[in-house]
C-alpha positions, 0 to 999 in steps of 0.5 A: 609749145614748151614752157618758157625756161629761165637760165643763167649763162655760166662762166664759160658762156654756156647755157643748159637746155632743159631735158624736155626741150632736148627730147622734143627736138631729139637733140643729143649731146654733141649735136650741132645747133643753129643759133640765129641772132635777131632784134628780138633775141636768139632763135635756137634750132637743130640743123634739120629744123633750120634746113626745113625752115629755109626750104619753106622760105625758098618755096614761097619765092620759087614756083612749084614747076621750077627745078632750081637744081636743074637750072643750076646744072644748065647754067654751069654747063653753059658756062663750061661750054663758053670756056 
């Protein structure tokens, strides 16, 4: 875990992330970040980190032998057959 960093919000609402933090997550200028707001503050992550976190969350609720993509394809084909 990296150290806590204190920052000011600039006049245009911008904050600067420390170079060490950007290096740690391989973030480059122009990269998109995901910012989530919760009761306990802001959580900033890269898009790749957010995807990984979401995949882990879904994996907790979907059995390992279930293929969600195949289920979706099967449902869509069934819907198309009904039309």
